[in-house]
C-alpha positions as CSV (number, residue, x, y, z in Angstrom):
1,M,-166.5,-95.6,10.0
2,I,-165.8,-98.2,7.3
3,T,-167.4,-96.2,4.6
4,A,-165.1,-93.2,5.4
5,I,-162.0,-95.5,5.3
6,L,-163.1,-96.9,1.9
7,I,-163.7,-93.5,0.5
8,A,-160.1,-92.4,1.7
9,S,-158.6,-95.5,0.3
10,V,-160.3,-94.8,-3.1
11,I,-159.3,-91.2,-3.2
12,I,-155.6,-92.2,-2.2
13,N,-155.5,-94.8,-5.1
14,I,-156.8,-92.4,-7.5
15,I,-154.0,-90.0,-6.5
16,F,-151.3,-92.7,-6.8
17,L,-152.8,-93.7,-10.2
18,L,-152.6,-90.1,-11.5
19,Y,-149.2,-89.8,-10.1
20,S,-147.9,-93.0,-11.7
21,R,-149.2,-91.9,-15.1
22,W,-147.5,-88.6,-14.7
23,L,-144.2,-90.3,-13.8
24,I,-144.5,-92.7,-16.9
25,D,-145.1,-89.6,-19.1
26,I,-142.0,-87.9,-17.9
27,V,-140.0,-91.3,-18.5
28,K,-141.3,-91.6,-22.1
29,T,-140.3,-87.9,-22.7
30,K,-136.9,-88.5,-21.6
31,E,-136.6,-91.7,-23.7
32,D,-137.9,-89.7,-26.9
33,D,-135.4,-87.0,-26.0
34,M,-132.5,-89.5,-25.9
35,K,-133.5,-91.1,-29.1
36,S,-133.6,-87.6,-30.8
37,L,-130.2,-87.0,-29.3
38,S,-128.9,-90.4,-30.6
39,L,-130.4,-89.5,-34.1
40,M,-128.7,-86.1,-34.2
41,I,-125.3,-87.7,-33.3
42,E,-125.7,-90.3,-35.9
43,Q,-126.2,-87.6,-38.4
44,Y,-123.2,-85.8,-37.3
45,V,-121.1,-88.9,-37.7
46,D,-122.5,-89.5,-41.2
47,H,-121.5,-85.8,-42.0
48,V,-118.0,-86.3,-40.7
49,R,-117.8,-89.6,-42.4
50,S,-118.8,-88.0,-45.8
51,I,-116.0,-85.3,-45.3
52,H,-113.6,-88.0,-44.2
53,D,-114.3,-90.0,-47.6
54,M,-113.6,-86.9,-49.7
55,E,-110.3,-87.1,-51.7
56,M,-108.8,-84.1,-49.9
57,F,-109.4,-85.5,-46.4
58,Y,-109.3,-89.4,-47.1
59,G,-107.4,-91.0,-44.3
60,D,-107.2,-88.1,-41.9
61,Q,-106.6,-89.5,-38.5
62,T,-108.4,-86.6,-36.7
63,L,-111.6,-87.1,-38.7
64,G,-111.4,-90.8,-38.1
65,S,-111.2,-90.2,-34.4
66,L,-114.2,-88.0,-34.6
67,I,-116.2,-90.7,-36.4
68,E,-115.2,-93.4,-33.7
69,H,-115.9,-91.1,-30.8
70,G,-119.4,-90.4,-32.3
71,R,-120.1,-94.1,-32.8
72,E,-119.2,-94.6,-29.1
73,I,-121.4,-91.8,-27.9
74,V,-124.4,-93.2,-30.1
75,S,-123.9,-96.9,-28.6
76,T,-123.8,-95.4,-25.0
77,I,-127.0,-93.6,-25.6
78,E,-128.7,-96.3,-27.2
79,G,-127.6,-98.6,-24.4
80,S,-129.3,-96.4,-21.9
81,D,-132.9,-97.1,-22.5
82,F,-135.5,-96.0,-19.9
83,L,-138.2,-98.3,-20.8
84,L,-138.0,-101.7,-22.3
85,S,-140.4,-102.3,-25.3
86,A,-141.7,-105.7,-25.8
87,D,-139.4,-106.3,-28.6
88,D,-136.4,-105.5,-26.3
89,E,-137.8,-107.8,-23.5
90,D,-138.2,-110.7,-26.1
91,Q,-134.5,-110.0,-27.3
92,I,-133.2,-110.0,-23.7
93,E,-135.0,-113.3,-22.8
94,I,-133.5,-114.8,-26.2
95,E,-130.0,-113.7,-25.2
96,E,-130.4,-115.0,-21.6
97,G,-131.5,-118.4,-22.9
98,A,-128.6,-118.6,-25.3
99,Q,-126.1,-117.8,-22.4
100,E,-127.4,-120.7,-20.4
């Protein structure tokens, strides 16, 4: 009886372990996708900035607004990290210590 319970427990634990690894892989994939999206938007903002800096378009308010909007999007995406890396956790601890 106890042997059956132990075997069932081991099987259930293995299933939960595999399920957890699968979930972690999904979260990592989503984080990589968000980083890729952020990079693409940064490149777009740089492209618009290069057009804005051309003599013909210098100071154009519409292009300036596009640049600012792109920067806001990038900062929003970068602020939505799914996983905290060790460096991020250290930075958070430093910031929390500075606020106290």
